[in-house]
KOLLOKOL-411275 format. One record per residue (C-alpha): z, y negated, x negated; residue number from 1. Coordinates in steps of 0.001 Angstrom, whole numbers, plus 524288, in hexadecimal, padded with zeros to 5 digits. Layout:
BEGIN
zz; yy; xx; nr
Z; Y; X; NUM
...
//
This chain:
BEGIN
zz; yy; xx; nr
3414A; 26F15; 1505D; 1
34430; 274A6; 1426D; 2
34E0C; 26E0D; 13AC3; 3
34885; 2662B; 12EAB; 4
35040; 2639A; 122AE; 5
34C68; 256C0; 11C4D; 6
3508F; 24FE1; 10FB3; 7
35A2A; 24407; 10F96; 8
35447; 23852; 1176A; 9
351CE; 22BD8; 10FE8; 10
3562E; 22085; 1169F; 11
34B4C; 21644; 11AF3; 12
34D27; 2082A; 11621; 13
351A2; 2016B; 12283; 14
35CC1; 1F94B; 11CB4; 15
355F7; 1F22F; 11109; 16
35A56; 1FBBF; 1062E; 17
34DE2; 1FD38; 1003D; 18
3524B; 1F4AE; 0F534; 19
35DC7; 1FDA9; 0F363; 20
3559B; 2093C; 0F303; 21
34CA9; 202D8; 0E7F2; 22
3584C; 1FFF3; 0DFBE; 23
35DB5; 20CBC; 0E0C0; 24
35052; 21358; 0DD41; 25
34EF1; 20A8C; 0D1B9; 26
35D4E; 20CFE; 0CD03; 27
35825; 21B00; 0CBA6; 28
34B8A; 21924; 0C5D4; 29
34CD6; 20D1B; 0BE14; 30
35BD9; 20B12; 0BB41; 31
359C2; 20206; 0AF92; 32
34F0C; 1FA0D; 0B707; 33
35417; 1FBC9; 0C4A4; 34
358E6; 1EC5E; 0C67C; 35
34CF0; 1E5D4; 0C0E0; 36
34386; 1EEC2; 0C80E; 37
34ABB; 1EC30; 0D4CB; 38
3492A; 1DDFA; 0D31F; 39
33A9B; 1E07B; 0CF08; 40
3389A; 1E8C7; 0DB2C; 41
33FC9; 1DDAD; 0E4AA; 42
3358D; 1D3E4; 0DFB3; 43
32AB6; 1DC94; 0E27D; 44
32E54; 1E078; 0EFD5; 45
331DB; 1D2A9; 0F3EB; 46
32456; 1CEA6; 0EEF8; 47
31E63; 1D9B1; 0F684; 48
32586; 1D628; 10393; 49
320F2; 1C872; 101CC; 50
312A1; 1CCEC; 1010B; 51
312E4; 1D6B1; 10AF7; 52
30901; 1D2F6; 116B3; 53
30E2B; 1D057; 123C6; 54
3068B; 1DB82; 12979; 55
30CDE; 1E5A5; 11FAE; 56
31AE7; 1DFCB; 122C3; 57
31845; 1E26E; 130F7; 58
313D6; 1F11E; 12DC8; 59
321A5; 1F1EF; 1256B; 60
328D4; 1ED0F; 13146; 61
321A2; 1F5E9; 13B1C; 62
323A1; 20301; 132EF; 63
33272; 1FE84; 1307C; 64
333F0; 1FE73; 13F0D; 65
32EA0; 20BE6; 13F2A; 66
335C9; 212BB; 13412; 67
33115; 22056; 138BD; 68
3220F; 21B91; 13821; 69
31DFE; 22580; 12D56; 70
322A7; 2309D; 13748; 71
31815; 22DFC; 140E2; 72
30EBE; 239F2; 141D5; 73
2FFE4; 23700; 14087; 74
300B0; 22C3C; 135EA; 75
2F2BB; 2325B; 130A1; 76
2F057; 22E19; 1231C; 77
2E1D5; 22F8B; 11CCD; 78
2DFFA; 2308E; 10E02; 79
2D443; 22E16; 10647; 80
2CDCD; 22869; 0FA2A; 81
2C7E5; 21B31; 0FEB0; 82
2BB90; 21CF3; 0F6FD; 83
2B954; 22A21; 0FC3A; 84
2BCE1; 22606; 109E2; 85
2B5E1; 21912; 10BBB; 86
2B174; 21366; 0FE9F; 87
2BAF2; 207D8; 0FDD4; 88
2C551; 20158; 10583; 89
2BBCB; 1F958; 10D97; 90
2B49E; 2062A; 11185; 91
2C291; 20BFA; 11466; 92
2C54C; 20133; 11DD3; 93
2B863; 203DB; 1252E; 94
2BCA8; 2120A; 126F3; 95
2C975; 20F08; 12D2D; 96
2C3E2; 21050; 13BBC; 97
2C0B3; 21ED5; 136BF; 98
2CF41; 220E6; 13257; 99
2D44B; 21ADD; 13DC1; 100
2CD19; 22419; 1465E; 101
2D1CC; 22EFC; 13F14; 102
2E025; 22A0F; 141DF; 103
2E360; 2263D; 1347B; 104
2EF91; 21E0F; 1334E; 105
2F0F2; 21CC6; 12480; 106
2E61B; 21BE0; 119E2; 107
2EA3C; 22222; 10D17; 108
2DFD8; 21E56; 10309; 109
2E11D; 22519; 0F65D; 110
2E1D3; 21C24; 0EA29; 111
2DA70; 20FE3; 0EC88; 112
2E1C4; 2074D; 0E1B7; 113
2D984; 203F4; 0D5D7; 114
2D850; 20FCF; 0CD2C; 115
2D301; 211E3; 0BF6B; 116
2C48F; 213D3; 0BD77; 117
2BE8A; 2210E; 0BBA7; 118
2C71B; 22C10; 0BFA9; 119
2D33D; 2273B; 0C6D9; 120
2D7A6; 233DA; 0CCAB; 121
2D293; 22FEE; 0DA2A; 122
2D8C9; 221BD; 0D89C; 123
2E605; 2267F; 0D3CB; 124
2E51F; 2203A; 0C732; 125
2E88E; 211C3; 0CB54; 126
2E42D; 206BF; 0C2C5; 127
2E968; 1FC7B; 0CBDE; 128
2F25E; 1FD52; 0D789; 129
2EFA2; 1EF9A; 0DC05; 130
2E065; 1F142; 0DD63; 131
2D863; 1FA35; 0E5CC; 132
2CE02; 202BD; 0DF10; 133
2C21E; 1F8E2; 0DDE7; 134
2B8F7; 20265; 0E3D7; 135
2C1B8; 2039C; 0F02E; 136
2C3FC; 1F550; 0F24E; 137
2CE6C; 1EB72; 0EF48; 138
2DCF5; 1E9D6; 0F292; 139
2D76F; 1DFEA; 0FD90; 140
2D087; 1EB86; 101EF; 141
2DC93; 1F373; 102C5; 142
2E430; 1E954; 1094E; 143
2D961; 1E825; 1133D; 144
2D937; 1F744; 1156A; 145
2E857; 1F63A; 1179E; 146
2E78E; 1EBE2; 120B1; 147
2DBFF; 1F1E2; 12921; 148
2E4D9; 1FDB8; 129EC; 149
2F10D; 1F6A1; 12DA3; 150
2E8E1; 1F11F; 1391D; 151
2E5C3; 1FF24; 13D34; 152
2F3B9; 2034A; 13CBA; 153
2F0B1; 20B7F; 130C7; 154
2F6A6; 20C13; 123C5; 155
2F1B4; 20C66; 11565; 156
2F80F; 21664; 10C57; 157
2F420; 21320; 0FDCE; 158
2F477; 21C39; 0F278; 159
2FC7A; 215CA; 0E751; 160
2FC64; 21E25; 0DAC8; 161
30A9B; 21BB0; 0D610; 162
30BAD; 225AF; 0CBAF; 163
3017F; 220ED; 0C220; 164
2F74E; 216CF; 0BF17; 165
2EAA0; 217F9; 0B911; 166
2E962; 21628; 0AA9C; 167
2E138; 209D9; 0ACFA; 168
2ECA8; 20425; 0B59C; 169
2F11A; 1F64F; 0AFB5; 170
2FF2D; 1FBC8; 0AD31; 171
2F9A6; 20730; 0A54F; 172
2EF37; 1FE25; 09E7B; 173
2FA80; 1F574; 09997; 174
3029E; 20130; 09580; 175
2F633; 20525; 08D8D; 176
2F6C1; 1F7E3; 0876D; 177
303F1; 1F9C8; 0826C; 178
30BE7; 1F158; 08C50; 179
3199E; 1F8B8; 08D60; 180
31CE1; 1F476; 09A81; 181
310BE; 1FBE9; 09F72; 182
31190; 20759; 096D2; 183
31F02; 209E8; 09DF9; 184
31781; 20A5A; 0A9EB; 185
312BE; 218B8; 0A594; 186
3177A; 2254B; 09F3E; 187
313AB; 22600; 0915E; 188
3178B; 23154; 0886E; 189
31646; 22EFD; 07A39; 190
314BE; 23D8B; 0752F; 191
30E06; 249C0; 0783D; 192
31AF0; 250F0; 076B6; 193
32144; 24887; 08244; 194
3150A; 24A97; 08A4B; 195
31663; 259A5; 0885A; 196
3245E; 25804; 08CEF; 197
321A2; 251F0; 098A7; 198
3163C; 25A25; 09C26; 199
31EDC; 26671; 09C84; 200
32423; 263A0; 0A991; 201
317E0; 25BC3; 0AF49; 202
30DB3; 2620C; 0B89F; 203
3001D; 25E03; 0B681; 204
2FA52; 25899; 0C2D0; 205
2EC15; 25A81; 0BE6F; 206
2ED15; 264CF; 0B3C5; 207
2DE3E; 266ED; 0B407; 208
2D943; 258F4; 0B3F8; 209
2E442; 2515F; 0AE00; 210
2EE91; 25A70; 0A774; 211
2FB2D; 2554D; 0A28C; 212
303C4; 249BA; 0A640; 213
30074; 24115; 09AFD; 214
2F579; 23AA4; 09501; 215
2F539; 23401; 086EC; 216
2F141; 2266E; 08636; 217
2F009; 21F76; 078CD; 218
2F267; 21219; 07E0D; 219
2FE97; 2169C; 0837D; 220
302B8; 21E08; 07737; 221
306A4; 22A01; 07EB6; 222
304FE; 232E4; 08949; 223
3042C; 22BA3; 097F6; 224
309CE; 2334D; 0A2F7; 225
2FD4B; 23717; 0AC38; 226
300E1; 2413E; 0B6A0; 227
2F3F5; 24248; 0BC05; 228
2E8CF; 23D07; 0B465; 229
2E81F; 235F4; 0A677; 230
2E42E; 2291F; 0AC93; 231
2EFD1; 2291B; 0B622; 232
2FC47; 223E8; 0AFAE; 233
309F8; 22762; 0B599; 234
311F0; 21B3C; 0B82D; 235
32032; 21BC7; 0B31D; 236
328D6; 219E5; 0BE95; 237
334BB; 21A69; 0B540; 238
3304B; 20C40; 0B1A2; 239
3356B; 2039E; 0BDF7; 240
32943; 1FA63; 0BAB3; 241
32064; 204B2; 0BFF0; 242
3286C; 2060D; 0CBF2; 243
3274A; 1F812; 0CE0A; 244
3184A; 1F6C8; 0CB91; 245
31578; 201C2; 0D50F; 246
31E35; 1FB65; 0DF9D; 247
3173A; 1EF53; 0DE53; 248
30A52; 1F6A1; 0E020; 249
30FEB; 1FD4F; 0ECC3; 250
31469; 1F02D; 0F1FE; 251
30744; 1E965; 0EEA2; 252
2FF8F; 1F3DB; 0F554; 253
30876; 1F421; 101A2; 254
30578; 1E65B; 10342; 255
2F77D; 1E7D8; 10373; 256
2FB21; 1F06B; 10F11; 257
2FBD5; 1FDA0; 109D8; 258
30534; 2051F; 1135D; 259
30816; 210D7; 10AC5; 260
306B7; 215F7; 0FD78; 261
3041F; 2238F; 0F8B7; 262
30C76; 2252C; 0ECFC; 263
30359; 22D0F; 0E414; 264
308F5; 23675; 0DB41; 265
3170A; 232F1; 0DF16; 266
31E09; 23FE3; 0D844; 267
31A87; 23B46; 0CA96; 268
3211E; 22E82; 0C9A3; 269
32BA8; 232B5; 0C0C6; 270
32BB3; 239A3; 0B462; 271
33647; 24277; 0AFCC; 272
33592; 24A46; 0A2D0; 273
33776; 259CA; 0A61C; 274
33322; 25806; 0B47A; 275
3248A; 2593E; 0BB0A; 276
3263E; 249B9; 0BCA4; 277
324DC; 24B77; 0CBE3; 278
32E60; 24765; 0D624; 279
3387C; 2421E; 0CD5C; 280
3435A; 23C03; 0D479; 281
3402A; 22F16; 0CFDF; 282
332CC; 23046; 0D617; 283
338B2; 2309E; 0E30F; 284
3414C; 22506; 0E02D; 285
33604; 21CD1; 0DC55; 286
32EE0; 21FC0; 0E98C; 287
33C32; 21B97; 0F0B0; 288
33C40; 20F62; 0E8D6; 289
32DEE; 20C83; 0EC75; 290
3319C; 20EB3; 0FA7B; 291
33DE2; 205E4; 0FA93; 292
33514; 1FADA; 0F457; 293
32AE0; 1FCC7; 0FF0B; 294
3353E; 1FCD3; 109EA; 295
337AB; 1EE28; 10533; 296
32A57; 1E9FC; 10367; 297
321BB; 1F2B6; 10B40; 298
3294C; 1FB23; 113E8; 299
31E63; 20004; 11CF4; 300
31724; 2053A; 110FA; 301
31881; 2156C; 11088; 302
3185A; 21D55; 10358; 303
311E0; 22A06; 1020B; 304
3162E; 2338A; 0F7FB; 305
30A5D; 23A37; 0F0FE; 306
3126D; 2465D; 0EC81; 307
30B8B; 25343; 0ECFD; 308
317CB; 25A29; 0E89A; 309
32171; 2643E; 0EE06; 310
327AE; 25FF5; 0FA37; 311
3355C; 25F22; 0F3F6; 312
32FFC; 254AA; 0EAE4; 313
32897; 24E13; 0F53D; 314
332C7; 24B62; 0FF27; 315
33AD0; 24308; 0F652; 316
32F78; 2398C; 0F631; 317
332F6; 23595; 10440; 318
33F7F; 230FF; 0FD3D; 319
34C81; 23744; 0F9D2; 320
35691; 22CB0; 0FBBA; 321
34E97; 2229C; 10152; 322
34062; 22209; 1077F; 323
33468; 222B7; 0FDBF; 324
327D4; 22832; 10307; 325
3253C; 22844; 11151; 326
31A5C; 2322D; 11048; 327
31733; 23D87; 1068E; 328
30BB4; 2479C; 10690; 329
30F83; 253A9; 10D9A; 330
3087B; 25B2D; 102B4; 331
30FC5; 26735; 104FD; 332
30C04; 26934; 11355; 333
2FE04; 265B3; 10F2B; 334
2FD30; 27054; 1053C; 335
3044E; 27A5B; 10D27; 336
2FB3A; 27803; 118BD; 337
2F067; 27CF0; 10F8D; 338
2F81C; 28768; 10B52; 339
2FB4C; 28B03; 11971; 340
2ECF1; 28A63; 11DC5; 341
2E872; 29398; 11306; 342
2F27A; 29DDF; 115CD; 343
2F2F7; 29B55; 1253C; 344
30227; 29ACA; 122AE; 345
30AB1; 28E8F; 12764; 346
3157A; 29369; 11F59; 347
31286; 28A1D; 11344; 348
310DA; 27E62; 11C20; 349
31EAB; 28153; 1234C; 350
324E3; 28207; 11691; 351
32074; 274A0; 11243; 352
321EA; 26DE0; 11FDE; 353
3304C; 27245; 11F46; 354
331F9; 26B28; 11249; 355
32A5A; 2602C; 115C7; 356
3332A; 25D63; 1218F; 357
33DBF; 2589A; 11853; 358
336B3; 24BE1; 1169C; 359
34015; 23FC8; 119EC; 360
33E94; 23846; 12759; 361
33926; 22B98; 1224F; 362
32DA7; 23398; 11C22; 363
32153; 23A71; 120C6; 364
31842; 244B4; 11A50; 365
30A59; 241C8; 1179B; 366
3033E; 24D8A; 11CC3; 367
2F605; 251EB; 11842; 368
2EBF2; 25CA1; 11629; 369
2E41E; 257FC; 10B0B; 370
2E41A; 24B68; 101FA; 371
2DCE5; 24696; 0F5CB; 372
2E4B8; 24E7C; 0EBDC; 373
2E4DA; 25DF7; 0EA7B; 374
2EC17; 2678F; 0F316; 375
2F7F8; 26AE4; 0E997; 376
2FCEF; 27888; 0EBE9; 377
307B0; 27718; 0E1E2; 378
30E95; 26CA2; 0EA39; 379
311C7; 277EE; 0F2ED; 380
3184A; 280A0; 0E9E1; 381
3259C; 27EED; 0EFEB; 382
32115; 28401; 0FD2C; 383
316D1; 28E65; 0F88C; 384
31656; 298A9; 0EE8B; 385
30C5B; 29827; 0E35B; 386
30438; 2A2D0; 0E917; 387
30287; 29B69; 0F5CE; 388
2FEDA; 28F33; 0EE2B; 389
2F560; 296B4; 0E66F; 390
2EF25; 29D6E; 0F1B5; 391
2EDF4; 2910E; 0F91D; 392
2E7E6; 28A5C; 0EC3B; 393
2DDEF; 2953C; 0EBC6; 394
2DB34; 295CD; 0FACA; 395
2D6CE; 2872A; 0F9EB; 396
2CF3C; 28864; 0ED72; 397
2C3A4; 28B5A; 0F67F; 398
2C7FF; 2981F; 0FB22; 399
2C82C; 29BE7; 109E0; 400
2C4EE; 290FC; 11280; 401
2C7E5; 28618; 10882; 402
2BEDF; 27E50; 10025; 403
2C833; 27894; 0F6EF; 404
2CA51; 27869; 0E77D; 405
2D4A2; 27B7B; 0DE66; 406
2DA3F; 270E4; 0D680; 407
2E2EE; 26F9C; 0CA83; 408
2F08D; 27309; 0C967; 409
2FB21; 272FD; 0BE13; 410
2FDBA; 27FB1; 0B6DA; 411
304D5; 289B0; 0BF84; 412
300CB; 282B8; 0CC46; 413
2F7BB; 28551; 0D73C; 414
2EA93; 27E13; 0D7B9; 415
2E95F; 27408; 0E198; 416
2DE9E; 272D8; 0EB5A; 417
2D3D1; 267DA; 0EC5C; 418
2CC28; 265C7; 0F989; 419
2CA8B; 25ECB; 105D4; 420
2D1D4; 26358; 1120A; 421
2C59F; 266E5; 118DB; 422
2C127; 26F43; 10CB3; 423
2CD46; 2761D; 10B68; 424
2CD50; 27AEA; 11916; 425
2BFA6; 27F96; 1188C; 426
2B74B; 274DF; 11E69; 427
2A98F; 27619; 119ED; 428
2AB27; 28220; 112BB; 429
2A0D3; 28C64; 11444; 430
2A751; 298C9; 11A27; 431
2B224; 29253; 1213C; 432
2B357; 29161; 12F70; 433
2B1F5; 28262; 13150; 434
2B912; 28278; 13EB6; 435
2C52E; 28840; 1372C; 436
2C412; 27EEC; 12BAC; 437
2C39A; 272F0; 1348A; 438
2CF8D; 27921; 13BF3; 439
2D72F; 27A5F; 12F20; 440
2D495; 26C96; 12C0D; 441
2D92C; 2689C; 139DD; 442
2E522; 270B3; 1394F; 443
2EA03; 26A84; 12BF5; 444
2E84F; 25CD2; 130ED; 445
2EE97; 260AB; 13DAF; 446
2F9CE; 2652A; 13668; 447
2FC34; 258E0; 12D59; 448
2FBFD; 25094; 139D0; 449
305BD; 2581C; 1400B; 450
30FD1; 25760; 1357B; 451
31979; 24C92; 13511; 452
31493; 2419C; 12B12; 453
306D4; 23B48; 129D3; 454
2F9EC; 24339; 12985; 455
2F08E; 2409F; 11F13; 456
2E1AA; 241C7; 12068; 457
2DAB3; 24365; 113CA; 458
2CD25; 23BBD; 1143C; 459
2C2B3; 243DB; 1199B; 460
2CB08; 24F49; 11F75; 461
2C94E; 248CD; 12C87; 462
2BAB6; 24C99; 12B18; 463
2BBD5; 258F0; 1236B; 464
2B61E; 25301; 1178D; 465
2B550; 25D25; 10C7D; 466
2B633; 25E06; 0FD6B; 467
2ADE7; 25543; 0F577; 468
2A810; 25E4D; 0EBC9; 469
2A056; 25413; 0E5DC; 470
2AC84; 24E02; 0DE32; 471
2A848; 256A9; 0D19B; 472
29C12; 24ED6; 0D0B1; 473
2A34C; 2429C; 0CD50; 474
2A901; 241C4; 0BF4B; 475
2B463; 23995; 0C357; 476
2B93A; 242E4; 0CD6F; 477
2B415; 250A1; 0C876; 478
2C038; 25491; 0C19A; 479
2C90B; 2523A; 0CCC1; 480
2C849; 25D1A; 0D6E6; 481
2CFD0; 2546B; 0E171; 482
2C2C2; 24C41; 0E47A; 483
2BE8C; 258ED; 0EB40; 484
2C68E; 25441; 0F71A; 485
2C380; 245DF; 0F4C3; 486
2B6FD; 243D4; 0FBC0; 487
2B059; 237E8; 10052; 488
2B164; 235B3; 10EA5; 489
2A5BB; 23B00; 1171F; 490
2A461; 22F73; 1200B; 491
298A9; 23602; 12703; 492
2A159; 24105; 12AE5; 493
2AC54; 23965; 12D9E; 494
2A4B0; 23096; 1379B; 495
2A080; 23CE4; 13E6A; 496
2AE1E; 241EA; 13ED7; 497
2B38A; 2354D; 14459; 498
2A9FB; 23655; 14F0C; 499
2ADFC; 2447F; 15194; 500
2A287; 24AF2; 14C47; 501
2A212; 258B7; 14565; 502
2AC97; 26010; 13E99; 503
2B117; 252FC; 137FF; 504
2B3ED; 24D71; 14519; 505
2BB01; 258EA; 1494A; 506
2C457; 25717; 13D09; 507
2C536; 247B3; 13FBC; 508
2C8E0; 24A9D; 14D38; 509
2D366; 253B8; 14994; 510
2D9A5; 24B53; 13EC9; 511
2D890; 23F94; 14796; 512
2DEE4; 24754; 15311; 513
2E9C7; 24C61; 149BE; 514
2ED50; 23E47; 14723; 515
2EE38; 23A88; 154D1; 516
2F668; 24681; 15856; 517
2FF03; 242C8; 14CD6; 518
30148; 23576; 15321; 519
3042E; 23AF1; 16064; 520
30F70; 242E7; 15A46; 521
31655; 23562; 1591E; 522
314C0; 232DE; 16714; 523
31969; 24093; 16A7B; 524
32581; 23EC3; 16340; 525
3227C; 2492C; 15982; 526
329E8; 2463C; 14C1F; 527
330F5; 24C0E; 14152; 528
32DD0; 25563; 135E8; 529
32521; 2612D; 13626; 530
32B68; 26D58; 13567; 531
3249D; 27ACB; 13686; 532
32607; 284CE; 140EA; 533
3259C; 293C6; 140A7; 534
31CA9; 29906; 14AD9; 535
31C75; 2A636; 145A3; 536
30DFC; 2A597; 140CA; 537
30C4A; 2A140; 132C0; 538
2FD9E; 29D43; 135D0; 539
3031E; 291C7; 13E74; 540
30902; 285F4; 138B6; 541
311FD; 2807C; 142AF; 542
31BD2; 27571; 140E8; 543
32366; 26AE3; 14972; 544
3292A; 25DBF; 1473E; 545
337F7; 25C90; 14661; 546
33A5F; 25065; 1502A; 547
3359F; 24AEA; 15C1D; 548
32DC0; 25226; 16626; 549
32936; 260C5; 1644B; 550
31D23; 262CA; 15CDB; 551
3177A; 26E7F; 15620; 552
30B8E; 26F44; 14D07; 553
3046A; 27C90; 14C4A; 554
2F96B; 28054; 1426B; 555
2F271; 28CCF; 141B8; 556
2EF14; 28DEF; 1331B; 557
2E6A5; 29A24; 134E1; 558
2D8C7; 29C2E; 13869; 559
2DC5C; 2A543; 14455; 560
2E2DF; 2A301; 15148; 561
2F11F; 2A43C; 151B1; 562
2F984; 2A666; 15D5B; 563
30750; 2A1A0; 15E93; 564
30DFA; 2A8EB; 168B7; 565
31BBC; 2A266; 16751; 566
31D31; 29510; 16E5B; 567
31DEB; 28900; 1663B; 568
32C1D; 2851B; 1636C; 569
3300A; 27780; 16686; 570
32457; 27382; 16F6E; 571
32544; 27896; 17D8D; 572
319C5; 2727F; 183F1; 573
310D2; 2700F; 17822; 574
303EA; 268AD; 17843; 575
2FB07; 26606; 16C67; 576
2FB47; 25892; 16730; 577
2EDE5; 259EF; 160CF; 578
2E679; 25E33; 16DDF; 579
2EFDD; 25964; 1783F; 580
2EEEF; 2660D; 17E2C; 581
2FA52; 26F78; 184AD; 582
2FD7F; 27A4E; 17BE3; 583
30404; 286AD; 1802A; 584
311C1; 288FD; 17B39; 585
30E74; 29646; 17602; 586
3077B; 29F1F; 17354; 587
2FE0A; 29695; 16C12; 588
2F195; 29944; 165AB; 589
2EDB6; 2917B; 15A03; 590
2DF4B; 291A5; 155D6; 591
2DB00; 292E1; 14760; 592
2E09D; 28696; 14096; 593
2E487; 28089; 14D3A; 594
2F01F; 27690; 14D89; 595
2F7A9; 272AF; 15903; 596
301AA; 26776; 15995; 597
30AA3; 26A9A; 163CE; 598
31327; 26102; 16A47; 599
31C3B; 260FD; 17726; 600
313EA; 25DF5; 182AA; 601
31A19; 25259; 18A94; 602
//
């Protein structure tokens, strides 16, 4: 197997050093307030420990006894908006049989905590972290969902917006009323000149729909920091009270049965003048402190970094000197896969796979094809040239087989892409060979299930659900292009798919089989990181895993038959894990967009 260079490995907390890690991080982040903060955090942790239900304590013990549990293949995650998926939490519980039949192990609902009225950026403007959005249910419903999932050996991965609150949040309301304690929870700049100085190095997230990073608020007597939309106020993590508040939120939700948290907008937590205010060293230390506190009060809970950045900036979210997030989005590989599919060239993926192999041992990638956000080409700039990014952006803006749409970008950047996975591969597009379109969708999901890490399914991809072109008719959604790929679930189509009917049934079967096959890799002893292989034809994406039993994934990125004349290195008597059929060691012929998972025949 090829050698892999990894970054220093954080030491797992197996000897009660979590309080030491907390004290160390507080000494760096809050040197003047470290001691009183530590005392407050201890009280909060001890209170959470007392309140933790026995069923969750048992889960803590179970996972502590298997510290490598995150390394298992086939921990399939399903992500969705509750209202678009099932109406509300009660409706979602009724759909668990469907998800279990698909092979889902984790539910990852997008923001479901109480949001501001009106436009809430899809729920990402939270008004109350301790209440569920009323239209979706109650906190009791959320706890009931968590318990039902637990009984099925499934987990709940909840979205927590940790970078900002809604302007209507109680903290922001009291700040606007003049309470100095809560004013200090936010960043307020008092002059236009100071705003201009900050803006010189900041990068607009939504330059078309929400330009700039500050919003003037008369009640606050200045400009409030609003990285995203004017109604989303960035929290000031330089204030230890903010850290304590958010820790209490995490521990409260963990004791409701939440088994994991997606830390939304994690790169933006710390501000420093003269920088982009992304991925600052203190940001990583904050996450390490959250992890240390959870290790004491809810150690089975996993943290997922929502960091759509360059890999060099994402890797530290796993932890630099100590564990932080156990999961992070494998955004680089996802984006590179789409580029490779457009060019029929595996090289972009190979470059990113090599870099992604530097993850620490305690962590895992969350591998995905699409999600609720845009496909951000600029995040791949360290591994592909501007001309490549621009070509891919153009390709998926409705060109060729794709039916995507161009999205906004900062000046000098490459426009992102919106669209459901099925639309981007050409499913349902007139003039596009539908057999090839479905094969492209199957290939992408086959690849992400074969990689090391957890595979994520975006709601509707398992039935080939297409774009929602009707979003423009809704005044609250019309200006936000990402609603193109946030359709409502088609349950008639899903029911047919679950019964194996039609093209949707074929997709459903494929994704279910990928999950089953990924879990078979555990039984076969296939482990380790993913590293690329050179098989002499760039139309073929080929990779292996660096530990355990031999394994090779081969994926034909082209609409043509590709012959591989040389034997597959490392697998002497191969069989295909996906079909359980024997495969000749060479020469091999791969049909258009065919994927093979080759393991050693026992």
